[in-house]
C-alpha positions, 0 to 999 in steps of 0.5 A: 455528481459525477459517480465514474470518479466515485471513490468506490467504482473501479475498487480494486483489492491487492495483497504483498509483501512488505519491502521496506518498511523506514518511512522516513516520514514516521507515519507506517507508510510502508513499500509492497510488492505487489503480488501481480500488480509487480513484477517480481524482478528486482531487476525489472522495478528495484524495491526503491522504486515500489509506490508507498503504501501509507496505512490505515489507523484507527480512528481513535488511536490515530497516533500508535502504531507498531511498525511492518516488519519485511517480509509481512504479507499485507492487503489494500487497495488502491485508492486511486483505482486501475493507475494503482500507484496510491496503494492504502495497507489495512492488515497485515 
């Protein structure tokens, strides 16, 4: 087994601010500008180009959630490690 590709290897935590919460898939995703990872300059990295952060839902209530609001700060981790293109949110 290749332990270098194990999810817990090179775990990267982050905190960011929600810039867009209008998820056309309706699954609670948001576009989050991650502090220290994404530039603050929206001309260099517009909101529309931020990756979609996927929420972690409770296993006993996966279909009900309260939508995030623009400006909310969220905490999460990158599912793809240092690539930083698959953010997962689990707290506000």
